[in-house]
N, C-alpha and C positions, 0 to 999 in steps of 0.2 A: 247591647248598651249596659254599661256599667251599672251598679246599684245605685249609686249617689247621683248619677247622670239621669236615671229613670225616674228617681224620685223627685228631682228638679223638675222634670217634665210634667210629672203629676200635679205637682204643686202649681205650677204656671196655670194648668187647666183649672185648678180650683180657684185662682185668682179670678180668671176670666168669667167662670160661673157666678163667684161672688158679685163682680162688678155688674154682669147682666142683670142678675137678681136686683141689685139695688136700684135698677133703672125703672123697676115696675113697683110703684108705691102699693099695689095690692098685694104683692108677694108676701106671704108669711114669713115669720122671723126664721132665719136658718139657724139652727142650734149647732150641728156637727155635719159636715160634709165628708161622704164616704166615697173614696176613688179608689183606682187599682192601678199599680205600676209593676209590670213584668211579673205578674202573678201574686204581688205582695199586696194587701188591704192597707189602705192609708185613711185615716181618719182624722180630719183637722176641726178641731173645736173652734166655734165662733161665739156661741152664747151657751150658759148653762140650761139644762132642760128644767131644773126646779125654779120656780117662781118664788116670790116672796111669800113667806109661811110654809112653803113645802119643803120636802127632803127628809133626811134621816137626822135623827137626834141620838146623842150619846146621853144616856139617863145620868144625872149627876150623882146619884147615890149607888154606890157598888153593889152588885148581885152577891159577890163574895169577897171577903178580905181574909188574907193570910198573912200574919205576922204580929209582932208584939215588941213593945219596950223592954219589958222585963218578962221573967217566965223561963220556961224549958227552953233548952237549946235548938230544939227542931223547929220551934216558931220564930227563932231570931234570924234575920238576915242580914248579911253585910255587904255581899257583892253578888247580887243576883244577876245573872247573864241571859237567863231565858225562862219561861214558863210555857208550858203547852198542856193542852186540854184533850185527854183521851176520849174514845166514843162512850165510855163508861160514865164520863162526867168527871172522872178523877183527874187531878192536877198534878204534874210533875214538874218540879222546879230545880234548876241547877243553880246551885250556890258555889262559885268560883273559890270564895275565901276557904270553905270547909272542903272543898273537892270532892264534892258528892252530889248525887241526885237525891231530893226528897219528895215523895209521894203523899198525897193528900186526897181524901175523899171528896164527894161533890159538895159536902157541908163544910170542907176546910179542916176536917180531922187529920191528923197525922197518921200515917200507915206504916211506911217503911222508908230506910235510907239505904243507898248504896255507893260505894266508892269511897277512896280515901286518898291523901297525898301519897304519890310513889309512882313508879314507872312499871309496875307489874301487871297483869291482866286485871281489868276492872278498877284500875287505879288511875289518878289523874295528875299529871303535873301542872297542867294549865286547861281546867274546864271551860271551854270559850263558846259552846253552843250545844244546845239540844233541840232535836226536832223529832218528828214522828214519821213512821213509814207504815206499810202494810200490815193489818194485824195489831195496830198499837205498839208496834215495837218502837223502841227509842233510840235515837243516833245521836251519839255525842262526837265532838271533834276536839282534840287537844293540840293547840297551836305550838306548845313547847315540844312534845313529843312527835308532831306531824302525823297524828294518828286518830283514826276513826274507831268507834266502839259501838256495837250493836247489843242492846239489852231487850229483854222480853218486858211485858207490861209489869211484871213483878219485881224488876230491877236484877234479874239474873243475866249475867253476861252470856251472850251468844256467839258472838265474832269479833275478832279485831282486825282492822285494814292499816296497811302502811299507806300514806297518802303522799305520792310523788308521781311526777311526769315520767312516762316511758322514755327510756333510753332513745336518743336521737330527736326528741321534740324540744329538749331545754337547749337553749341557746349560749353562745360563748362564755359569758361570765356566770352563768347558772339561773336556775330557776328554782324558787322556793315557795312552798305552801304558806299562805298568809292567813286567811280567815275563810269559814264556812260561810256560805251564802244563803243556803236553804236546802231543803229536801223536796225533789220534784221527780214524781212518778218513779220510785224506787233508786234515784240517783241523788247522792249528796254532791252539790255543786260547791266547789272550792274555788276562791280566787288565789292565783299564784302571782308572785312578782318576778318578772321576767327581764333580767337586767341587760341581756343583750351583749353585743360585740363591742359597741362603739359607746363611749362617754360623752354627751353632748355638753356644750356650755351655754351659759345663759338662763333666762327664763324659759323652761321648756317642760314638755309633759313627757316626763321620765322619772322611774323606769316604767316600761309598760306593764299593764296588767292582762294576765290570761286567766280566763275562766276554764276549769276542767270539771268533768264530773266523774265520781267514783260510783260504779254500780254496786249496789249494796247486795247483790247475789254472789258475783264472781270475784268482787274486789278488783277489777280492771279499772284504769283511770285512763280517760280519753280527752284530748284537748279539744275545747269547743272554739273559741275566739280570743283574739289579742286585740287588746284596746289601748289607746293612749293613756298614760297614767296622770296622776294629779299633777298640776302645776307646781314646779319648784325652782329654785335657783340653784344651778348645777356649775360646779368649776371643776374641769378636768385637771388633773395634775400628773406628775412624772410617775412611771412604772405603775399604771392602771389605777392609781388612787384618785380620789376627788371628794369634794366637799358638796354636801346636799343640804340646804337650808330652807326653811319654811317660806312660802310665798303667799303673804296675807291675801285672803279672798281668792284662793286658788280655786280653779275649775277641774273637775275630774270626774271619772265614772263612779256611779253607785249602782246598787243591784237589790233585787227583791225576788224572792221565790216562794212558791206555794201551790198546790193543787194543780199540778200540770202546767204552770206557767212561769217562765223565767223572763224578767223584765230587766232591761239596762238601761239606765239614763247617763247622760252627760250633763253636769250641773250647768253647763254655760247656756243651755237652751231648755225650753219647755218642750220636750220631747222623749217619748218612751220607743224603745225598739223591744218588741218580744222576739226572743230566738228559741230555738229547738233545744232542750237539753240533751239530745241524742247527738246531734252533729254541729250545732251552734249556727244553722240556717236562719236567716231572718224571716218571721212568719208574719209580723204585722207592725205597722208603725203607727203612733199616736202623737198627735202634735198639736200646738196652739203658738200663735204670734204674741210673745211676751217680751217687750224690750227690758233689758237689764238696767237696774238702777245704778247711778254713780256711787261710788265708794267715797263719800265724802269724809273729811276729817271728822265731823260730828259723829257719824257712824263709827268710824273707827275708833273713837274714844269709848263709846257705849260698848263695842267689841272687845275693847282692851280691858274695861271694867268686868265684863263677863269672864273673859280668860283669867283674870286675878281671882276672882270668886271661885272658878273651877280649881285653880292650883291651891288656893289659901282660902278653904271654905270658911276658916274661923280667922279672919285677920288680925282680931284683937290678942291672938295668942302667937302672932308672927312679927319678927323685928322689922321695923319700917325699912330698913336698909334692903331686906330680901324683896319686898314689894318693890320698892323703887328700883331694883336691879333688874325684875322681871318686865316693868315698863320700859326700862331703857333698851332692853333686849328687843321687845316687839316694837317700839317705836324705830328702831334702827333696822328693821327688816323692809325689804321691797314689798310693794303694796299694788296690787292689780287695780286699774282704774274703774273697774265695774264690779259690782257683786255678782255672784253666782245668781241664777234664776231658780234652780231648785236644790234641794238638799238631800231628799231621800225619797225611795219609792218602796211601797208595800204591796204586796199581793194577798188577797183575803181568799177565803175558803171557796167563794162562789166565782172567783176569777175576776172580780173588780180591782182596779188599780187605785192606790191611794198615794197621791203625790204631795209631799211636804215642801210648800215654796221656801227659799232659803230666808233665814233670819240671821242675824248677827248675835253673838255668843251672850250678849247682855239683854237681848229684847225678849218680849213674850211670842212665843211661838205662834204664827198665825194658823187658822183652820186647815186641815189637809183637803185636797180638791180630789174628788173621787170621779172615776171613769168607769163607765159599763165595760162588760167583757169585749164588745164591739168597738171601744173608743169613744162613745158618746160621753160628753162631759155632763155630767149630772149636777155637780154643785159642790158646796163644801160642807164639811162637818168638823165641829170642834170637839176636842178631848177635854176631859176634867182636868183642871190644873194639878201640877205636880208629877207629870209622868217624867220618868227619868229620861233624859236626852242628852247624851255627851256632846262636847264639842265636835269631836269626830265620829261619825255614825258609827263605826263598826267597833267602838269601844263602848257603845250605849247597849243596853238589854234589847234583845229581840222582842219585837211585839206581835203577838197572834191575833189576827182579826177574824173571827168566824163569821157565819151567816148572820147570827144576831147577837154577837158580843166582841167586845175587845179585852184582851187579856195581857197585862203587862205589868211593869213594876213603877209604883209610885212613891213618893216621900212626903213626910209630914213636915211641919215647921221644925221639927228637930232633926230633920234630915234622917229619919229612920225609915228603912224601906219596908214596904208592904206589896205583895202579890195582889193585885185586885182584878176582878172581872167586871165589867160594865155591860148593860144591855144596850144595843142598838135598835132604837125604836124607828122602824121603817114606814110607819103610817105617814102617807103624803098630805093627810087632810090638812086645813088651814089651822094654823097655831095661834092665830091672833096675836 
C-alpha cells in the first residue's frame, strides 16, 4: 500500500473512533488520537491538553539583552540572521551585515569576533546561518559561496565544505543549494532548488525543493526528499526561457530542524511530517483538521499594507509614486482563493514542535501551537512583541528554542535590533 493511501486508511479509522466516542456521553474528552499506518505513527489532534490558566508562558522581561543604539560596534546589530547558545551559556551571533560571528558570555559581555567579507577561509560573502553541533562547534552556511564552514567554540576555523548535490542526482535544468534548514545529529540540512527538465505553465508548485544533508565529518552530501515547491505563476517561453511571478497567498513547504528531529510542513494544511535526516524516510505524521480561511479583499489590503511597510520602513522618506507603483504591482498579481493554514515550524531542544499559524503581512502574529514529541497538542504560547519575522520565513532570523528559553532577534520602536533571551515558564499551575 502506498504511503498516502495507508495514511488515508489510518485517518478513516480515526474518524470512526471519534464518531463512536461521541455516541457515549460519559466518554472523557479526546485530546489527541494516536494510530499507526504501515509502521508510521500518526497523531491526530482534537483538543489541546492545556486547559484555561494552564500551559507555558514566555516571561515578558528578557533574561539577557545584547545590543545598543549607540556605543561600540561589537554591540551594534544591523542584520542578525541567527543567535545560538553554547553549553557554557555563551551566545554566538551571526551578523550578516558585518560578515562575522560575535561571541558574548552568559552576561552579554563581548568576547571575540571571527570572519570578514571575502571568499577566503573563514570569510563570508553572505553569512546566512549559524548552528551548533557536537562539542559546541559552530556551523555556518554561506548562500553566495554555497559553502559551509566549521568553527571551534573560540571562533577558529576547523573545516570548510562545498555544498553541492552529487553528480547524477541533479536533474535536467540543474539543482542549486538555496538555504540552510538546521543542524541535526551532525548533519547540516540544506534546501536545494531542483528545476527539473520540464517548465510548467499556469499556477503551479514549481520549482520542486530538495532537502539534502551535509555530513560534518566527511563532507558527503546526500539527497533526502523532493517536495513540490511554492505556488507561483509560471509561463514557459521559447528556448527554455520562462517567467516566474509571485502568486499571492501561495502555499509551499517549510522546514524546522534541531536536536535529532527534521520536520516538514506544507502550509496548505495543518500537518507535520517528521523525516529521517539520514535517508529521508517518514518517521511520524502529526495533524489536525483546520479549514483554511477565505482570502478576502479586506485581508489582502491588510497584507498589502504590511508589504509596503516591509519594503518602505520609513514611508515619509519615499516618493508617493514609488509606493503607488508597488501597490499596483501587487494588486495586479494573481491571488489564491484561500489563505495558507500554517506559516512556519520550529523544533526545540526537547523535541517539541512549535507551529506558527498563518498570518498576513500586516497583521499581529498569533500564538504558536506547541506539540509534544509524540504529537499530542499541548496548547498555544505567545512570544513577546517585536520578534523579527520577515514576510518570507527564510529571510527572517532563525529562532532557537531551548528547554526553558527562547533566543532570537527583537526590535524596538526605532527598529534597532537586539538579541534577546526570554525564559519559558513551564509551571502548569492555575494562573488566575
